[in-house]
N, CA, C and O atoms as a GROMACS GRO file, in nm:
protein
  444
    1ALA      N    1   0.110  -0.108   0.000
    1ALA     CA    2  -0.024  -0.040  -0.018
    1ALA      C    3   0.045   0.172   0.008
    1ALA      O    4   0.007   0.288  -0.009
    2GLN      N    5   0.158   0.093   0.056
    2GLN     CA    6   0.308   0.225   0.104
    2GLN      C    7   0.358   0.244  -0.040
    2GLN      O    8   0.374   0.355  -0.092
    3ALA      N    9   0.382   0.117  -0.103
    3ALA     CA   10   0.464   0.200  -0.210
    3ALA      C   11   0.356   0.187  -0.340
    3ALA      O   12   0.407   0.160  -0.448
    4LEU      N   13   0.185   0.206  -0.335
    4LEU     CA   14   0.094   0.209  -0.453
    4LEU      C   15   0.157   0.402  -0.392
    4LEU      O   16   0.215   0.489  -0.456
    5PHE      N   17   0.118   0.400  -0.273
    5PHE     CA   18   0.076   0.542  -0.294
    5PHE      C   19   0.175   0.665  -0.334
    5PHE      O   20   0.148   0.762  -0.404
    6LYS      N   21   0.310   0.629  -0.264
    6LYS     CA   22   0.422   0.631  -0.310
    6LYS      C   23   0.459   0.666  -0.478
    6LYS      O   24   0.572   0.711  -0.501
    7GLN      N   25   0.388   0.650  -0.565
    7GLN     CA   26   0.381   0.629  -0.708
    7GLN      C   27   0.284   0.727  -0.764
    7GLN      O   28   0.295   0.804  -0.860
    8VAL      N   29   0.138   0.694  -0.643
    8VAL     CA   30   0.084   0.796  -0.689
    8VAL      C   31   0.086   0.930  -0.716
    8VAL      O   32   0.043   1.005  -0.803
    9GLN      N   33   0.190   0.941  -0.552
    9GLN     CA   34   0.228   1.115  -0.492
    9GLN      C   35   0.336   1.153  -0.605
    9GLN      O   36   0.374   1.268  -0.625
   10GLY      N   37   0.380   1.036  -0.680
   10GLY     CA   38   0.539   1.034  -0.712
   10GLY      C   39   0.540   1.106  -0.831
   10GLY      O   40   0.618   1.187  -0.881
   11GLU      N   41   0.404   1.040  -0.874
   11GLU     CA   42   0.325   1.086  -1.028
   11GLU      C   43   0.243   1.151  -1.088
   11GLU      O   44   0.203   1.144  -1.205
   12LYS      N   45   0.189   1.290  -0.915
   12LYS     CA   46   0.054   1.375  -0.900
   12LYS      C   47  -0.001   1.316  -0.982
   12LYS      O   48   0.013   1.324  -1.104
   13LEU      N   49  -0.107   1.212  -0.884
   13LEU     CA   50  -0.203   1.124  -0.981
   13LEU      C   51  -0.278   1.161  -0.926
   13LEU      O   52  -0.383   1.109  -0.964
   14ILE      N   53  -0.311   1.297  -0.766
   14ILE     CA   54  -0.384   1.279  -0.666
   14ILE      C   55  -0.407   1.394  -0.656
   14ILE      O   56  -0.447   1.438  -0.549
   15ARG      N   57  -0.382   1.499  -0.799
   15ARG     CA   58  -0.438   1.647  -0.733
   15ARG      C   59  -0.629   1.634  -0.674
   15ARG      O   60  -0.711   1.543  -0.678
   16GLY      N   61  -0.632   1.731  -0.641
   16GLY     CA   62  -0.751   1.774  -0.578
   16GLY      C   63  -0.839   1.653  -0.483
   16GLY      O   64  -0.960   1.651  -0.462
   17ARG      N   65  -0.751   1.571  -0.445
   17ARG     CA   66  -0.762   1.469  -0.389
   17ARG      C   67  -0.752   1.433  -0.189
   17ARG      O   68  -0.640   1.405  -0.146
   18SER      N   69  -0.820   1.436  -0.131
   18SER     CA   70  -0.760   1.402   0.037
   18SER      C   71  -0.650   1.276   0.030
   18SER      O   72  -0.686   1.161   0.004
   19TYR      N   73  -0.586   1.295   0.043
   19TYR     CA   74  -0.393   1.167   0.089
   19TYR      C   75  -0.450   1.137   0.179
   19TYR      O   76  -0.347   1.115   0.242
   20ASP      N   77  -0.548   1.107   0.269
   20ASP     CA   78  -0.595   0.971   0.344
   20ASP      C   79  -0.701   0.916   0.283
   20ASP      O   80  -0.740   0.801   0.299
   21ALA      N   81  -0.754   1.009   0.205
   21ALA     CA   82  -0.890   0.893   0.164
   21ALA      C   83  -0.844   0.822   0.014
   21ALA      O   84  -0.896   0.724  -0.039
   22VAL      N   85  -0.700   0.924  -0.047
   22VAL     CA   86  -0.590   0.875  -0.137
   22VAL      C   87  -0.597   0.706  -0.079
   22VAL      O   88  -0.668   0.609  -0.108
   23ALA      N   89  -0.453   0.735   0.045
   23ALA     CA   90  -0.400   0.612   0.127
   23ALA      C   91  -0.515   0.543   0.167
   23ALA      O   92  -0.474   0.462   0.250
   24ALA      N   93  -0.637   0.530   0.155
   24ALA     CA   94  -0.698   0.463   0.214
   24ALA      C   95  -0.773   0.354   0.045
   24ALA      O   96  -0.811   0.238   0.053
   25ALA      N   97  -0.774   0.420  -0.056
   25ALA     CA   98  -0.784   0.318  -0.164
   25ALA      C   99  -0.672   0.226  -0.158
   25ALA      O  100  -0.684   0.111  -0.114
   26CYS      N  101  -0.547   0.282  -0.208
   26CYS     CA  102  -0.440   0.213  -0.164
   26CYS      C  103  -0.467   0.104  -0.133
   26CYS      O  104  -0.511   0.010  -0.199
   27LEU      N  105  -0.448   0.112  -0.051
   27LEU     CA  106  -0.512   0.022   0.092
   27LEU      C  107  -0.526  -0.127   0.080
   27LEU      O  108  -0.485  -0.230   0.133
   28PHE      N  109  -0.628  -0.074  -0.044
   28PHE     CA  110  -0.781  -0.138  -0.038
   28PHE      C  111  -0.729  -0.240  -0.184
   28PHE      O  112  -0.740  -0.356  -0.223
   29ILE      N  113  -0.687  -0.150  -0.214
   29ILE     CA  114  -0.624  -0.226  -0.378
   29ILE      C  115  -0.497  -0.382  -0.303
   29ILE      O  116  -0.499  -0.506  -0.302
   30ALA      N  117  -0.433  -0.301  -0.269
   30ALA     CA  118  -0.357  -0.361  -0.155
   30ALA      C  119  -0.347  -0.473  -0.091
   30ALA      O  120  -0.244  -0.540  -0.087
   31CYS      N  121  -0.464  -0.506  -0.032
   31CYS     CA  122  -0.482  -0.582   0.017
   31CYS      C  123  -0.607  -0.686  -0.092
   31CYS      O  124  -0.662  -0.788  -0.050
   32ARG      N  125  -0.621  -0.646  -0.190
   32ARG     CA  126  -0.686  -0.756  -0.299
   32ARG      C  127  -0.501  -0.825  -0.357
   32ARG      O  128  -0.460  -0.940  -0.370
   33GLN      N  129  -0.430  -0.683  -0.379
   33GLN     CA  130  -0.372  -0.788  -0.410
   33GLN      C  131  -0.313  -0.907  -0.396
   33GLN      O  132  -0.289  -1.005  -0.467
   34GLU      N  133  -0.289  -0.858  -0.240
   34GLU     CA  134  -0.236  -0.972  -0.167
   34GLU      C  135  -0.289  -1.060  -0.129
   34GLU      O  136  -0.247  -1.141  -0.046
   35ASN      N  137  -0.448  -1.061  -0.217
   35ASN     CA  138  -0.542  -1.222  -0.170
   35ASN      C  139  -0.573  -1.141   0.000
   35ASN      O  140  -0.552  -1.230   0.082
   36VAL      N  141  -0.588  -1.091   0.028
   36VAL     CA  142  -0.635  -1.013   0.160
   36VAL      C  143  -0.732  -0.936   0.172
   36VAL      O  144  -0.734  -0.842   0.252
   37PRO      N  145  -0.856  -0.975   0.067
   37PRO     CA  146  -0.978  -0.852   0.072
   37PRO      C  147  -1.028  -0.788   0.181
   37PRO      O  148  -1.064  -0.849   0.282
   38ARG      N  149  -1.032  -0.709   0.173
   38ARG     CA  150  -1.123  -0.619   0.257
   38ARG      C  151  -1.272  -0.560   0.184
   38ARG      O  152  -1.295  -0.597   0.069
   39SER      N  153  -1.346  -0.492   0.237
   39SER     CA  154  -1.446  -0.472   0.236
   39SER      C  155  -1.430  -0.310   0.206
   39SER      O  156  -1.348  -0.288   0.295
   40PHE      N  157  -1.448  -0.194   0.152
   40PHE     CA  158  -1.485  -0.102   0.169
   40PHE      C  159  -1.520  -0.019   0.304
   40PHE      O  160  -1.479   0.091   0.339
   41LYS      N  161  -1.629  -0.128   0.380
   41LYS     CA  162  -1.719  -0.057   0.454
   41LYS      C  163  -1.589  -0.074   0.572
   41LYS      O  164  -1.524   0.030   0.588
   42GLU      N  165  -1.551  -0.180   0.646
   42GLU     CA  166  -1.395  -0.240   0.653
   42GLU      C  167  -1.268  -0.126   0.683
   42GLU      O  168  -1.196  -0.100   0.779
   43ILE      N  169  -1.285  -0.068   0.519
   43ILE     CA  170  -1.121  -0.006   0.527
   43ILE      C  171  -1.180   0.166   0.550
   43ILE      O  172  -1.097   0.257   0.550
   44CYS      N  173  -1.328   0.196   0.567
   44CYS     CA  174  -1.393   0.211   0.644
   44CYS      C  175  -1.392   0.312   0.769
   44CYS      O  176  -1.394   0.432   0.794
   45ARG      N  177  -1.388   0.174   0.840
   45ARG     CA  178  -1.375   0.219   0.963
   45ARG      C  179  -1.240   0.274   1.052
   45ARG      O  180  -1.214   0.322   1.162
   46ILE      N  181  -1.200   0.248   0.976
   46ILE     CA  182  -1.052   0.222   1.001
   46ILE      C  183  -0.986   0.418   0.960
   46ILE      O  184  -0.908   0.496   1.015
   47SER      N  185  -1.089   0.419   0.816
   47SER     CA  186  -1.016   0.575   0.854
   47SER      C  187  -1.092   0.670   0.878
   47SER      O  188  -1.200   0.659   0.937
   48ARG      N  189  -1.049   0.760   0.838
   48ARG     CA  190  -1.196   0.878   0.856
   48ARG      C  191  -1.270   0.933   0.752
   48ARG      O  192  -1.337   1.034   0.771
   49TYR      N  193  -1.263   0.860   0.604
   49TYR     CA  194  -1.367   0.835   0.466
   49TYR      C  195  -1.453   0.761   0.467
   49TYR      O  196  -1.461   0.645   0.506
   50THR      N  197  -1.558   0.864   0.398
   50THR     CA  198  -1.682   0.724   0.383
   50THR      C  199  -1.672   0.609   0.247
   50THR      O  200  -1.603   0.597   0.146
   51LYS      N  201  -1.721   0.577   0.276
   51LYS     CA  202  -1.705   0.440   0.120
   51LYS      C  203  -1.710   0.517   0.050
   51LYS      O  204  -1.620   0.514  -0.034
   52LYS      N  205  -1.823   0.644   0.037
   52LYS     CA  206  -1.814   0.713  -0.136
   52LYS      C  207  -1.663   0.734  -0.161
   52LYS      O  208  -1.585   0.651  -0.209
   53GLU      N  209  -1.643   0.824  -0.131
   53GLU     CA  210  -1.550   0.947  -0.115
   53GLU      C  211  -1.370   0.794  -0.114
   53GLU      O  212  -1.269   0.806  -0.182
   54ILE      N  213  -1.394   0.706  -0.037
   54ILE     CA  214  -1.266   0.572  -0.057
   54ILE      C  215  -1.251   0.515  -0.208
   54ILE      O  216  -1.154   0.491  -0.280
   55GLY      N  217  -1.407   0.505  -0.226
   55GLY     CA  218  -1.454   0.484  -0.390
   55GLY      C  219  -1.428   0.536  -0.471
   55GLY      O  220  -1.416   0.469  -0.574
   56ARG      N  221  -1.408   0.652  -0.480
   56ARG     CA  222  -1.404   0.717  -0.664
   56ARG      C  223  -1.346   0.739  -0.594
   56ARG      O  224  -1.423   0.792  -0.513
   57CYS      N  225  -1.178   0.741  -0.519
   57CYS     CA  226  -1.017   0.762  -0.535
   57CYS      C  227  -0.998   0.583  -0.576
   57CYS      O  228  -0.896   0.526  -0.616
   58PHE      N  229  -1.117   0.532  -0.552
   58PHE     CA  230  -1.090   0.339  -0.603
   58PHE      C  231  -1.085   0.379  -0.778
   58PHE      O  232  -0.995   0.350  -0.857
   59LYS      N  233  -1.172   0.430  -0.796
   59LYS     CA  234  -1.233   0.387  -0.968
   59LYS      C  235  -1.092   0.504  -1.023
   59LYS      O  236  -1.020   0.477  -1.118
   60HIS      N  237  -1.079   0.609  -0.954
   60HIS     CA  238  -0.996   0.743  -0.994
   60HIS      C  239  -0.836   0.657  -1.093
   60HIS      O  240  -0.808   0.657  -1.213
   61LEU      N  241  -0.741   0.577  -0.936
   61LEU     CA  242  -0.692   0.459  -0.917
   61LEU      C  243  -0.703   0.432  -1.043
   61LEU      O  244  -0.663   0.531  -1.105
   62MET      N  245  -0.748   0.321  -1.137
   62MET     CA  246  -0.809   0.230  -1.108
   62MET      C  247  -0.781   0.305  -1.298
   62MET      O  248  -0.707   0.263  -1.387
   63ARG      N  249  -0.828   0.365  -1.297
   63ARG     CA  250  -0.841   0.455  -1.445
   63ARG      C  251  -0.722   0.530  -1.478
   63ARG      O  252  -0.692   0.513  -1.596
   64VAL      N  253  -0.652   0.600  -1.422
   64VAL     CA  254  -0.517   0.640  -1.425
   64VAL      C  255  -0.345   0.565  -1.412
   64VAL      O  256  -0.257   0.569  -1.498
   65LEU      N  257  -0.339   0.504  -1.286
   65LEU     CA  258  -0.244   0.402  -1.345
   65LEU      C  259  -0.212   0.291  -1.442
   65LEU      O  260  -0.293   0.202  -1.469
   66PRO      N  261  -0.082   0.301  -1.497
   66PRO     CA  262  -0.117   0.231  -1.638
   66PRO      C  263  -0.130   0.078  -1.597
   66PRO      O  264  -0.194   0.000  -1.667
   67GLN      N  265  -0.041   0.026  -1.436
   67GLN     CA  266  -0.022  -0.166  -1.457
   67GLN      C  267  -0.248  -0.157  -1.453
   67GLN      O  268  -0.293  -0.254  -1.514
   68PHE      N  269  -0.327  -0.091  -1.413
   68PHE     CA  270  -0.450  -0.138  -1.404
   68PHE      C  271  -0.555  -0.118  -1.547
   68PHE      O  272  -0.649  -0.188  -1.586
   69SER      N  273  -0.492   0.017  -1.610
   69SER     CA  274  -0.574   0.075  -1.714
   69SER      C  275  -0.597   0.019  -1.772
   69SER      O  276  -0.716  -0.006  -1.792
   70GLN      N  277  -0.425  -0.082  -1.888
   70GLN     CA  278  -0.430  -0.180  -1.952
   70GLN      C  279  -0.494  -0.333  -1.944
   70GLN      O  280  -0.481  -0.410  -1.849
   71PRO      N  281  -0.560  -0.355  -2.060
   71PRO     CA  282  -0.623  -0.528  -2.073
   71PRO      C  283  -0.515  -0.645  -2.038
   71PRO      O  284  -0.429  -0.660  -2.125
   72GLY      N  285  -0.508  -0.715  -1.945
   72GLY     CA  286  -0.484  -0.809  -1.941
   72GLY      C  287  -0.372  -0.773  -1.844
   72GLY      O  288  -0.287  -0.852  -1.884
   73THR      N  289  -0.336  -0.732  -1.781
   73THR     CA  290  -0.224  -0.688  -1.680
   73THR      C  291  -0.242  -0.691  -1.533
   73THR      O  292  -0.257  -0.790  -1.463
   74SER      N  293  -0.240  -0.635  -1.517
   74SER     CA  294  -0.247  -0.703  -1.281
   74SER      C  295  -0.371  -0.645  -1.291
   74SER      O  296  -0.430  -0.686  -1.191
   75ARG      N  297  -0.453  -0.566  -1.360
   75ARG     CA  298  -0.644  -0.592  -1.297
   75ARG      C  299  -0.684  -0.669  -1.249
   75ARG      O  300  -0.754  -0.643  -1.151
   76SER      N  301  -0.657  -0.857  -1.302
   76SER     CA  302  -0.689  -0.903  -1.261
   76SER      C  303  -0.669  -1.005  -1.076
   76SER      O  304  -0.705  -1.114  -1.031
   77ALA      N  305  -0.590  -0.880  -1.026
   77ALA     CA  306  -0.532  -0.867  -0.851
   77ALA      C  307  -0.650  -0.771  -0.841
   77ALA      O  308  -0.671  -0.721  -0.731
   78THR      N  309  -0.726  -0.740  -0.938
   78THR     CA  310  -0.777  -0.664  -0.845
   78THR      C  311  -0.938  -0.606  -0.918
   78THR      O  312  -0.977  -0.496  -0.955
   79SER      N  313  -1.011  -0.767  -0.912
   79SER     CA  314  -1.134  -0.812  -0.971
   79SER      C  315  -1.152  -0.804  -0.843
   79SER      O  316  -1.081  -0.798  -0.743
   80HIS      N  317  -1.330  -0.805  -0.883
   80HIS     CA  318  -1.403  -0.778  -0.794
   80HIS      C  319  -1.391  -0.832  -0.692
   80HIS      O  320  -1.316  -0.923  -0.728
   81ASN      N  321  -1.412  -0.856  -0.547
   81ASN     CA  322  -1.452  -0.953  -0.404
   81ASN      C  323  -1.535  -1.076  -0.388
   81ASN      O  324  -1.649  -1.063  -0.342
   82ARG      N  325  -1.500  -1.165  -0.414
   82ARG     CA  326  -1.592  -1.290  -0.447
   82ARG      C  327  -1.704  -1.306  -0.306
   82ARG      O  328  -1.685  -1.207  -0.236
   83PRO      N  329  -1.773  -1.366  -0.266
   83PRO     CA  330  -1.773  -1.457  -0.165
   83PRO      C  331  -1.680  -1.489  -0.058
   83PRO      O  332  -1.632  -1.452   0.049
   84GLU      N  333  -1.684  -1.603  -0.175
   84GLU     CA  334  -1.568  -1.718  -0.084
   84GLU      C  335  -1.446  -1.625  -0.068
   84GLU      O  336  -1.368  -1.664   0.018
   85ASN      N  337  -1.409  -1.501  -0.136
   85ASN     CA  338  -1.247  -1.453  -0.039
   85ASN      C  339  -1.318  -1.438   0.132
   85ASN      O  340  -1.253  -1.433   0.237
   86PHE      N  341  -1.448  -1.434   0.118
   86PHE     CA  342  -1.397  -1.328   0.246
   86PHE      C  343  -1.497  -1.452   0.368
   86PHE      O  344  -1.544  -1.436   0.481
   87MET      N  345  -1.493  -1.575   0.268
   87MET     CA  346  -1.571  -1.692   0.433
   87MET      C  347  -1.536  -1.711   0.519
   87MET      O  348  -1.596  -1.712   0.627
   88SER      N  349  -1.360  -1.747   0.482
   88SER     CA  350  -1.284  -1.841   0.594
   88SER      C  351  -1.214  -1.681   0.687
   88SER      O  352  -1.110  -1.697   0.752
   89ARG      N  353  -1.244  -1.616   0.685
   89ARG     CA  354  -1.242  -1.490   0.758
   89ARG      C  355  -1.350  -1.468   0.823
   89ARG      O  356  -1.329  -1.430   0.938
   90TYR      N  357  -1.476  -1.479   0.790
   90TYR     CA  358  -1.588  -1.461   0.820
   90TYR      C  359  -1.638  -1.563   0.967
   90TYR      O  360  -1.672  -1.533   1.081
   91CYS      N  361  -1.612  -1.756   0.857
   91CYS     CA  362  -1.620  -1.852   0.954
   91CYS      C  363  -1.544  -1.843   1.020
   91CYS      O  364  -1.602  -1.821   1.127
   92SER      N  365  -1.406  -1.843   1.046
   92SER     CA  366  -1.350  -1.780   1.196
   92SER      C  367  -1.334  -1.682   1.346
   92SER      O  368  -1.287  -1.681   1.460
   93ASN      N  369  -1.432  -1.588   1.223
   93ASN     CA  370  -1.467  -1.509   1.364
   93ASN      C  371  -1.551  -1.572   1.438
   93ASN      O  372  -1.538  -1.593   1.558
   94LEU      N  373  -1.668  -1.615   1.349
   94LEU     CA  374  -1.778  -1.653   1.432
   94LEU      C  375  -1.749  -1.870   1.502
   94LEU      O  376  -1.827  -1.959   1.537
   95GLU      N  377  -1.610  -1.860   1.490
   95GLU     CA  378  -1.529  -2.023   1.579
   95GLU      C  379  -1.648  -2.154   1.461
   95GLU      O  380  -1.689  -2.258   1.511
   96LEU      N  381  -1.672  -2.126   1.352
   96LEU     CA  382  -1.726  -2.261   1.287
   96LEU      C  383  -1.588  -2.386   1.299
   96LEU      O  384  -1.469  -2.395   1.329
   97PRO      N  385  -1.670  -2.441   1.267
   97PRO     CA  386  -1.599  -2.586   1.258
   97PRO      C  387  -1.560  -2.594   1.108
   97PRO      O  388  -1.616  -2.550   1.008
   98ARG      N  389  -1.434  -2.671   1.129
   98ARG     CA  390  -1.383  -2.636   0.967
   98ARG      C  391  -1.478  -2.739   0.819
   98ARG      O  392  -1.448  -2.743   0.700
   99SER      N  393  -1.538  -2.776   0.858
   99SER     CA  394  -1.607  -2.902   0.809
   99SER      C  395  -1.732  -2.814   0.758
   99SER      O  396  -1.797  -2.858   0.663
  100VAL      N  397  -1.774  -2.678   0.823
  100VAL     CA  398  -1.891  -2.583   0.823
  100VAL      C  399  -1.806  -2.497   0.710
  100VAL      O  400  -1.867  -2.474   0.606
  101LYS      N  401  -1.658  -2.444   0.722
  101LYS     CA  402  -1.651  -2.313   0.645
  101LYS      C  403  -1.616  -2.387   0.489
  101LYS      O  404  -1.630  -2.319   0.387
  102LYS      N  405  -1.567  -2.537   0.483
  102LYS     CA  406  -1.543  -2.627   0.349
  102LYS      C  407  -1.682  -2.616   0.287
  102LYS      O  408  -1.711  -2.572   0.175
  103LEU      N  409  -1.756  -2.660   0.373
  103LEU     CA  410  -1.907  -2.606   0.301
  103LEU      C  411  -1.964  -2.488   0.247
  103LEU      O  412  -2.053  -2.478   0.162
  104ALA      N  413  -1.876  -2.370   0.330
  104ALA     CA  414  -1.988  -2.232   0.360
  104ALA      C  415  -1.922  -2.190   0.206
  104ALA      O  416  -1.984  -2.119   0.127
  105THR      N  417  -1.783  -2.247   0.177
  105THR     CA  418  -1.677  -2.200   0.051
  105THR      C  419  -1.721  -2.284  -0.052
  105THR      O  420  -1.731  -2.235  -0.165
  106HIS      N  421  -1.750  -2.411  -0.031
  106HIS     CA  422  -1.821  -2.448  -0.184
  106HIS      C  423  -1.921  -2.424  -0.212
  106HIS      O  424  -1.951  -2.461  -0.326
  107ILE      N  425  -2.055  -2.335  -0.109
  107ILE     CA  426  -2.164  -2.285  -0.180
  107ILE      C  427  -2.151  -2.173  -0.235
  107ILE      O  428  -2.196  -2.146  -0.346
  108ALA      N  429  -2.078  -2.084  -0.151
  108ALA     CA  430  -2.021  -1.927  -0.210
  108ALA      C  431  -1.940  -1.924  -0.341
  108ALA      O  432  -1.929  -1.822  -0.408
  109GLN      N  433  -1.876  -2.059  -0.378
  109GLN     CA  434  -1.826  -2.088  -0.528
  109GLN      C  435  -1.921  -2.110  -0.644
  109GLN      O  436  -1.891  -2.071  -0.757
  110SER      N  437  -2.027  -2.168  -0.621
  110SER     CA  438  -2.087  -2.236  -0.641
  110SER      C  439  -2.196  -2.115  -0.745
  110SER      O  440  -2.251  -2.107  -0.855
  111ILE      N  441  -2.177  -2.048  -0.633
  111ILE     CA  442  -2.323  -1.925  -0.679
  111ILE      C  443  -2.267  -1.786  -0.784
  111ILE      O  444  -2.347  -1.700  -0.821
   0.00000   0.00000   0.00000
């Protein structure tokens, strides 16, 4: 997230936007790239910006950053969050048995 933010800041791609909101959007992108996706709501809880503002910054970054704007590049690393990506974490938070977690993940993938 820090490297992405430095790249965005160095290329002066965030003119007119809040540094904190852009940093939150960079965190959102970095989490997705590392296969530990977080929802916008989770990112909003740790920042002082709304889902709407962080979403705007995210969309702006997706448009202006060359590695995300060209087809066939690392855009797949930032593909939409899927329910099965969150299933393991949610099941662990609920202290559900492993068998339930596997079944829930299987059901989420089939949807």
